[in-house]
N, C-alpha and C positions, 0 to 999 in steps of 0.2 A: 504494500500498499505506499503510495506518495504522497504526500502531504505537500503544501507549498512552502518552502523552504524560506527559514528567518532569520533575521540577525537577532541578537541578542535581547529580550524585553527590558523594559524599565519599569521604575517606580512613576506612578502617576505624578505630575508635577502638582495636581493639589495638593499633595504631602509632601515632606522633605524630599526633593529629589537626587539619590545617591549616586546617579549614574548620568554624567552631562557628554552628548554626543557631538562628536568633532567632525564627524563625517557623513557625507550622505550613502547610504545603504539601500540599493533597492533590490527588493527580494523577486527576482524574474522568473525562477525556475520551481516547479512543483517541490514545497517543505515538505502453523498451528502443532506446536510439538506438545509434547507431554507436560503436565503439570510439574512446577517446581519445590523446591523443597519445603518452601512457604504453603504450598497448596496440604501437605501432609501434616502441617501443624496449624492451620487455619486458613479462611477464606480468603482467597485475592481480592482485586480491586472488583472482580466483577461483582464483589458482594455489596449490594447498596450502601450498608453502613461504612464499608472499607472505602468505595469512591467518594463518599462524603467528606469522609477523612480527608484524604487525597487532595479532594477540589479546595479545602479551608486551606491546607499547607500551600498549594498553589494561589490562592487568593491572599495570604499574606504576603509573598512577594510581589504579585503582581498589583494587588490593590491595596495593600498593608490594611487588610482588615480579613477577619476570620467568617463573613459571612458573605460568602460567594454567590448567593442567589441576590444578593442586592445589586450586583454587577450586569442585571442584564440592561440596564438603561444606561450605563456607563457609556461615554462616547467623548474624545478630544483627539487632539491633535498634539501627541507629547514631544514633538521636536525631534524624533529621530529620522527624520525621512524617507517615512513610510505614511505620511498622510494619515488621516483617521485612524484612531485604536477604538475599538468598542467591544461591550460584550465581557461573557463571563471569562474568556482567556484571551482578549487581547486581540480579536480579529483586525484585519489591519487592509483599508481600502489600498494602500501601493501595493501587497503581497498577494491582494484576489481572494485570500479568505471571507473577508467582510462581503465581498461581492458574493460569492456562493450561499452566505446566511441570507443574503436579500433575494436571491434567485430562488431558494428552496423556500423563502417565505410566502413568494408570488404565487408561486403554482399550489401551494395547500390555503391560501388567503387572498386569492386576488382581488384587488382595489383596495389593496392596504396602502397605509400613507408613506411606506419608500418605493412603494412600485414606481413610481413616475421619477426616482432618481438612478432606476437601472442605467440608463443610457449612459450618464455622468460618470456612475462607479466603473463601466465597463471601460470608459474613455481615460479615465485615471490610473488603471490601475498599472503598475511597474514606475509608479513616481508617487510624489509626495503633494500633487496639484490638488486643490480643492476645487477646482473648475467647475461649475455645474452644480454644487455642493453648499458648503456654508452653512450658516446658519438654519436656514429652512431645513437641511439636511440632517443636521443632529437634533433638532425641536421633532421632527418627524421620527427620529430613532427613540428618542425618550416617549413619545405616545405610543410609538408600537410595542415597547417592553412592556405594556398593562398587558396585551393580549398573548395570552397562554399560546398558540399558534408560533408567535414570534419566539416565544422563549424555546418552546420545542424546537425550531428551527437551529437556534442557536446550540441547542445539546445534542441534537444530531449531526453537526456539522464538527463541533469538539469531537464525538465520538467516531464518526468516519475518518476523520483525517488527523487527530492525534490520539485519543485516547485508546479505539481499539487497536488498531497497528501498535503502539507502544505496549500494550498489554500482552497482547498476541508474542510478539518478539521476545518481552520477557519471560513469559511460560515457556517459548521454546528454548529459552536460557536455562532455564531449570530456578529462575528466580520465584522469590515469594513475593507477597505484598508490597516491602519496601522497597525489592528490585523494581518490582512493576511502577510502582508511583515515581521513583528515581528515572526510570524511562521516560514515563508520562511528562514530568517535569522540564525531561530535555528537549522533549518533543516540542513542547510550549513554547518555550524561551527560543531553540536554536532553529527546529525542524527538522525534517527528516536528513535532507541534502545539504551539501555546501552551498552557500549562496555568496556571491562577490563580497570579498574580505570577512567571511564568517564561516566557521566549521560546525558541521550538523551533526546530528547524531549518528548516522552511519559511520562517519569518519571516529567519532568518539568511539564508539564500541569497536572499531578494529582496533584502535591505537591501545582501548583497555585488553583486548584478548592477543595483545602482544605480549602483554606483560601477565596475565594472570588466566586462566582458564575459567568458563564459567561450569557451575555445578551442572548442564548436561555432557558439558566433557569430561566430569570427574573433579573439577577443580572446588574449592572451598567459598562458598558463596560471599562470606565476609572479605576475604582478599582479592574477589574479583569485584565486587561493588567497589571497595577504596580504589583499586585501578580505575575503573568507570569515572569515578569521582574526580581522579586525578588527571585522566582525560579532557572531561569538562572543566577543570580548573585550568589548564592549561589553554583550551580553548578561548574561553573568555580573556585571558590574558594576552591572548594575540589579538585582541580586539584593540584599536588605538585608541577608543573612547568609551571603554567598559574595563573596569580592573577589579570592582566591588566583587568578592565573591563570597561573602556571608550567605548567601542561600545555599551554597554548600558547606563552607566551613561551620557556620553556626547553628545549620540545621539538618541537613542531609547526614551529614559526617557524623552528627551528635546520635543521629538513630542509629546508624552503623555501628557506634562504638559501643552504644548501650545495648547491642544486640536484640533490636526490636525488628526481626526479620519480618516480623507478621503485621506491623506497624500497629502494634497493639499501646493504649494507653496506658497509663498517663505518657503524653507527649510535651516534652519543653523545647523551645528554639528560638532563638533570635534571627531575624532579617534586618539588614540594614540600621542594626541597632536596636529595633523594636522588640520586643517580649511578648511571646505567645505561649499559651498552655491550652491543651486538651484532656480531660480528664475522664 
């Protein structure tokens, strides 16, 4: 499954902005095996409660909030060169996944407030342009977020291009719920494949496997997850405008160190200096 390739996500500027972009990154390319060790111990992310936990942790980094369901209405340009960022995982007008959300919404709810903006969204794909969008578009997005059909469209695109392929790949590598979440978060922030000036999930996984075998190949799960996180930190540091790795160092690395391979509570972590907990 190929999702839109993306550059690293950033914290919303409505909250303290830790990552300041210096270059324009245009995401122009598109960003099931046996169960893992975690399946023997507990449910993976296919379990609704585990999926909700994963979304809360992602939202702590994406939105500085554990309330991920409040993000359907979020829409703004965060100055990262990818146009508007909106919704539950930060779909972008520049990389095309925001367009896919609106197209899906139009198929299930024709005549909705966002449908008139489809031509403009197609025209700005691959750029940071607001041409034909602007405040009328952002107001329409907020109105649409009250519609369950629009929220379902966001969920469906998240699952199709990010959650489902990440979880399937993690299960194939023999990883439990924590590893599945780590893969999912990498998909959300970086996309599946490399984009100009960025490193995507597939490259990180390949680099991790050069260091440690995953459980599916007889390797130790903790050792492999640390190798993957090392590869992800290196990928972030290759970005000229993104240096903060707290999303890894004081969150995911903490879960690995504590041995929470089932992503079981209590979970305590920090992102960009802010503290969170799930009991």
